[in-house]
Structures are given as C-alpha cells and as structure tokens.
C-alpha positions in Angstrom: -107.1 151.4 118.5 -105.1 147.8 116.9 -103.3 148.8 113.6 -105.4 146.5 111.6 -108.5 148.3 112.6 -107.2 151.0 112.1 -106.5 150.3 108.0 -109.8 148.7 108.0 -111.2 151.9 108.9 -109.2 153.7 106.6 -109.9 152.1 103.7 -113.4 153.6 103.8 -111.3 157.2 103.4 -110.2 159.4 100.9 -106.6 159.2 101.3 -106.1 156.3 98.6 -104.6 153.4 100.8 -102.4 151.4 98.5 -100.6 148.1 101.1 -100.1 147.6 104.4 -98.1 145.3 106.8 -99.7 144.6 110.1 -96.1 143.8 111.8 -96.6 143.0 115.8 -100.2 145.0 115.0 -99.6 147.4 117.8 -102.5 148.8 120.0 -102.3 152.9 119.1 -103.1 155.6 121.4 -102.2 158.5 119.6 -100.5 159.8 116.2 -97.1 161.6 116.9 -93.9 163.5 114.9 -91.6 160.6 113.8 -89.0 161.4 115.5 -90.8 162.0 119.2 -93.2 158.7 118.5 -93.2 155.6 120.9 -94.1 152.3 120.2 -98.1 153.3 121.2 -98.2 156.0 118.6 -98.5 156.1 115.0 -96.7 158.9 112.3 -96.1 159.7 109.0 -93.7 160.3 106.0 -94.6 161.8 102.7 -92.0 161.6 99.5 -89.3 163.8 99.5 -89.4 164.0 103.1 -86.3 165.5 104.8 -86.4 163.1 108.0 -86.8 159.6 106.0 -83.7 159.0 107.4 -85.5 159.2 110.5 -87.6 155.7 110.1 -84.5 154.0 110.6 -84.6 155.1 114.4 -87.8 156.0 115.2 -89.7 154.3 118.1 -93.0 154.8 116.9 -95.5 151.2 116.6 -96.7 152.2 113.1 -95.6 154.3 110.2 -97.8 155.8 107.1 -95.6 155.9 104.2 -95.5 156.7 100.5 -95.0 153.7 98.3 -91.5 154.2 97.9 -89.5 150.8 97.8 -86.5 152.1 100.0 -89.0 153.3 103.1 -91.0 149.6 102.9 -87.6 148.2 103.0 -86.7 150.0 106.1 -89.8 149.6 108.0 -89.8 145.7 106.8 -86.6 145.2 108.0 -87.5 146.8 111.3 -90.8 145.1 111.7 -92.4 148.2 112.0 -96.0 148.1 111.2 -96.4 150.2 108.0 -99.1 151.4 105.0 -98.6 152.9 102.4 -101.2 155.6 100.9 -101.4 157.8 98.0 -101.7 160.9 99.7 -99.5 160.0 103.4 -100.6 163.4 104.8 -104.5 163.3 104.6 -104.0 159.4 105.6 -102.8 160.6 109.0 -105.6 163.0 109.4 -107.8 161.1 109.2 -105.8 158.4 111.5 -106.2 161.4 113.9 -109.9 161.6 113.6 -110.0 157.9 114.5 -108.0 157.8 117.8 -108.4 161.1 119.3 -112.2 162.0 117.8 -113.5 165.6 118.6 -114.6 165.7 121.9 -118.8 165.7 122.7 -120.0 169.6 122.1 -121.2 171.1 125.5 -125.0 170.4 125.8 -128.0 172.1 125.7 -128.2 175.7 126.3 -126.4 177.1 129.4 -128.9 178.9 131.8 -126.5 182.2 132.0 -127.1 182.4 128.6 -129.1 185.8 127.2 -131.0 185.1 124.0 -133.5 187.7 122.9 -137.3 185.8 122.5 -137.3 186.7 118.8 -134.4 184.2 117.9 -134.6 181.2 116.2 -133.2 178.0 117.0 -132.8 175.0 115.8 -132.6 171.5 116.7 -129.9 170.1 118.8 -128.2 173.5 119.3 -125.6 173.6 121.9 -125.1 176.9 123.8 -122.5 177.4 126.5 -122.1 179.8 129.2 -122.6 183.7 129.1 -123.3 183.9 125.2 -125.3 186.5 124.0 -127.7 186.0 121.2 -129.7 189.5 119.5 -133.0 190.5 118.1 -133.8 188.4 115.1 -131.1 186.1 114.8 -131.4 182.5 113.6 -129.4 179.4 114.8 -129.4 176.3 112.5 -129.6 173.1 113.9 -126.5 171.5 115.1 -125.0 174.4 116.1 -122.1 174.7 118.9 -121.8 178.4 119.9 -119.4 178.1 123.2 -119.1 180.5 126.6 -118.3 184.4 126.2 -119.6 184.1 122.6 -121.5 187.4 121.2 -124.1 187.1 118.1 -125.8 190.8 117.2 -128.7 190.9 116.0 -130.3 189.9 112.8 -127.3 187.1 112.5 -127.8 183.8 110.5 -125.8 180.7 111.3 -125.9 177.6 109.0 -126.1 174.2 110.3 -123.4 172.7 112.0 -121.5 175.8 112.5 -119.3 176.3 115.4 -118.6 179.6 117.3 -115.6 179.7 119.4 -115.5 181.5 123.3 -115.3 184.8 123.0 -116.0 185.1 119.0 -118.1 188.4 118.0 -120.5 188.2 115.5 -121.7 191.7 114.3 -125.5 192.5 112.7 -126.8 191.3 109.6 -123.2 188.5 108.9 -124.4 185.4 107.5 -122.7 182.0 108.0 -123.3 178.9 105.7 -123.1 175.5 107.2 -120.3 173.9 109.1 -118.4 177.5 109.5 -116.0 177.7 112.4 -115.1 180.6 113.9 -112.4 180.4 116.3 -111.6 182.4 119.3 -111.9 186.1 119.4 -112.3 186.4 116.3 -114.6 189.3 114.9 -117.1 188.5 112.1 -119.0 191.8 110.5 -116.9 194.7 112.1 -117.1 198.1 110.8 -115.0 198.9 107.9 -112.8 201.2 108.1 -114.4 204.1 106.3 -113.7 207.6 107.2 -114.3 210.9 104.6 -111.8 213.8 104.9 -113.5 216.9 105.5 -111.9 220.5 106.7 -113.3 219.9 109.9 -111.7 216.3 110.4 -112.6 212.8 109.5 -116.7 212.0 109.1 -117.4 208.6 109.5 -118.8 206.7 106.5 -122.0 204.0 107.6 -120.8 200.8 107.6 -124.5 199.5 106.4 -123.4 196.7 104.6 -122.9 192.8 105.9 -120.0 189.7 105.5 -121.6 186.5 104.0 -119.5 183.2 104.5 -120.3 180.4 102.5 -120.4 176.8 103.9 -117.4 175.4 105.7 -115.7 178.9 105.8 -113.1 178.2 108.7 -111.7 181.5 110.4 -108.8 181.3 113.2 -108.2 183.5 116.2 -108.1 186.8 116.5 -108.7 187.3 112.6 -111.3 190.4 111.4 -113.6 190.6 108.5 -114.8 193.9 107.8 -118.3 194.9 106.6 -118.6 197.6 104.1 -120.6 200.7 103.8 -122.7 199.2 101.2 -123.1 195.7 99.9 -121.2 192.6 101.0 -117.6 191.4 101.9 -118.1 188.1 100.9 -115.9 184.7 101.3 -115.9 181.5 99.3 -117.0 178.0 100.6 -114.2 176.4 101.7 -111.9 178.9 102.5 -109.5 178.6 105.4 -108.2 182.1 107.0 -105.4 181.3 109.6 -105.0 183.4 113.2 -104.5 187.4 113.0 -105.6 187.9 109.9 -107.4 191.3 108.4 -110.0 190.8 105.5 -111.2 195.1 104.6 -114.2 196.1 103.7 -115.7 195.0 100.3 -113.6 191.7 100.0 -114.2 189.1 97.7 -112.5 186.1 97.6 -113.3 182.6 95.5 -113.5 179.3 96.9 -110.8 177.1 99.0 -108.5 179.8 99.4 -106.0 180.0 102.2 -104.3 182.7 104.2 -101.8 182.3 106.7 -101.2 184.7 109.5 -101.5 188.1 109.3 -102.5 188.5 106.2 -103.8 191.8 105.0 -106.3 192.4 102.3 -107.3 195.5 101.8 -110.9 196.8 101.1 -112.6 196.0 97.9 -109.7 193.7 96.4 -111.0 190.6 94.6 -109.3 187.3 94.8 -110.5 184.1 92.7 -110.4 180.4 93.1 -107.7 178.6 95.4 -105.7 181.6 95.9 -102.9 181.2 98.5 -101.5 183.8 100.8 -98.4 182.9 102.7 -97.8 184.8 106.1 -97.5 188.5 106.1 -98.6 188.9 102.7 -100.5 192.6 101.7 -103.3 192.9 98.9 -103.6 196.1 98.0 -107.0 198.3 97.3 -109.3 197.2 95.0 -106.8 194.8 93.6 -107.7 191.4 91.7 -105.8 188.2 92.4 -106.5 185.6 90.1 -107.6 182.2 90.2 -104.9 179.9 92.0 -102.0 182.6 92.3 -99.8 181.6 95.1 -97.8 184.3 96.9 -94.8 183.9 99.2 -94.2 185.1 102.4 -94.4 188.9 103.2 -95.0 190.0 99.1 -96.7 193.1 98.8 -99.4 192.7 95.9 -100.2 196.4 94.4 -101.3 195.6 90.9 -103.5 192.5 89.6 -102.0 188.8 89.1 -103.1 186.9 86.5 -104.2 183.4 86.9 -102.1 180.5 87.9 -98.9 182.8 89.2 -96.7 182.2 91.9 -95.5 185.9 93.3 -92.8 187.2 95.8 -91.2 190.4 96.9 -92.3 193.7 97.5 -94.0 194.8 95.7 -94.6 191.6 93.9 -93.2 189.9 90.8 -92.9 186.8 89.7 -91.2 184.5 91.7 -88.6 183.2 89.6 -87.2 186.7 89.1 -87.6 187.4 92.3 -85.5 184.6 93.3 -82.5 185.8 90.5 -83.3 189.3 92.2 -82.5 188.2 95.9 -79.4 187.0 94.2 -78.1 190.1 92.7 -79.2 191.8 96.1 -76.5 189.8 98.0 -74.2 190.7 95.6 -74.7 194.5 95.3 -71.9 195.8 97.9 -69.3 193.8 96.1 -71.0 195.3 92.6 -71.0 198.9 94.1 -67.1 198.7 95.0 -66.3 197.5 91.4 -68.6 200.6 90.2 -66.4 202.8 91.9 -63.3 201.5 91.0 -64.4 201.9 87.5 -65.2 205.3 87.6 -62.6 206.6 89.5 -60.4 205.0 86.6 -62.1 207.1 84.3 -61.6 210.4 86.0 -58.1 209.8 86.5 
C-alpha cells in the first residue's frame, strides 16, 4: 500500500494524525521495528523513546513519530516519508491492521465437529475440525470456534466471539460480545474448594459460573475458575495475558490488564482500570481500588486504595519501595558499621 493511501485511511482512525510528508511515497508491505525495517516497511517512535537515535540510521521507507521538531528534522533531512500523530503507538496498531489484516476465518461447520442437537447457532458461524459443543449451549452470530475447542453444556457465547484451538469452556459460562479466548485457556473450571475433615479433604461442589463481559481477551494457558456459588466476573474490556490464574469468586472492573503469571486468589475484588504486571499475586478477598498499578512480582496481601502504585512483597507504595531497595543494597555495609560500633561500646 502506498504511504499516501495509508495516511488517507489513517485519517479515519482515532490516533490523531497531525502532519505528514510523503517523501518518495514508498509502497509499504508491512511494519517492522526501527532497527530492522527495510525500504518497503514502516516503523514508529514514541515521545522520549530511547531509540530516537536510530532514526538517523533506519532503512525504513516510512516512519510514524510524535510531533517533535528534532525527529521531524531528521526525517526530512533523510527524505523519509513521515507522519506525526498524537498517539504514535495507536497509529502503528492501525497501520498493521491496514497492511496485514486478520486472515479470513474458517468457513462453515467442519463435518468432524460434534454439536449436540439442542444447541443454538446464530448466523455466519465458523466451527473447525473436532470441535465439541454440549447440550443447551448458545453460540451467537459471527462467532468463530477453531479446531479442537471444547464447549460444555449451557455455555453462552455472545456475538463475534473467537475461541482458539484447544481452548475449553466449562458449563454455564457466559461470554459477552467480541470476547477472544486463546489456545489452551480454560474458562469456568472448578474452583479450588475443599473442606478439611478428620478423614481428609471433602470436595466443595463448584456450582457457580464464570461471566466475561464484552471484549474480554484471555491469553494462552490462562485459567478462570468458577466458584462454589455465585459468579467469577471479569469486567468489559479486560485483557489477560498468558498463564494467568484467576481464582473462584474473583471480580474485576472494566478495562483491567494483567500480564503473564499473575495469580489472583479467590474472592478478590479489583476495581476499574487496574494494571497488574508480571507475576503479581493478589491475596484472598483483597480489594484493589480503581486504577491501581502493581509492579512486577509484588504481593498484594491487604486492601489498596484507588490510584496507588505499589511494589514489593508485601506490596507497599512504590516510592517507599524504591527507597527501601536502595537501603537494602547498603545492608552489608550498615551491618558492618553496627558491628564495629557494638564492639567499641563493649570494649
């Protein structure tokens, strides 16, 4: 696609085109990083990006940049095709969708699929090979179920959902519109509920369900457990990375984000817009307020008020944790000093 055509199409998007210069109006085939891009590719830079110096040497045919005079001057001097956007990253996402659109979905229902006779299927549904769909389930129109997926009985999939290969959706689970379940994710599995008795552990029946609101995306290998009673609830627009464990009875607000290996214990409550970085742990029944950000590996064992940034184990305010980290590196020296002072006092 010619750069000029790409810019015309981007004006319809939400990334905020500000200015552009065609240069030689290159014919672009794909996107690439600024270090690896070639003359038929486009790349991007954000404000304050540490790779800004790479603009002097990139072989890209076109660049998306913030409205910074120094970057514009480099692009003009190098005769690159360029465009400035309020949000370069969002613009690049839109570029990738235009240059490399999602492949056409599988079409129709594969003859090897096993679908119970009491299943409702909407219009324009695609179901791949060896899919199983159980009694009483409802699959809304435009949904796509890839090969090997298993959908148990009484599951509801909203319009335009995508269930990737080998994902499993357990009984009574409800998905809103445009949800995406990636390969090997398990939604609605039994919560970890056992009652101790003198004769060992007694299993607590897990009779609840999991509810995903609209446009929730679940990464590969992630699990969301159903509770003994009630619901495990994931708010609209929430994005969950690979290998995340969400326990029974957890509730999240809208537009949360969880990176890989996050673990949330049963009954925890997350507000809207919460961000949990990789390997964060949230304790049983803990309440995390709106827009909280938790840095990697921290452990949240008590309630966190809204709009906080927390770090460490147990989690404390990020600025305090940074000060503690500096002090921690000095502990051997401090211990030596204390030992010497103690020795003087006793001599």
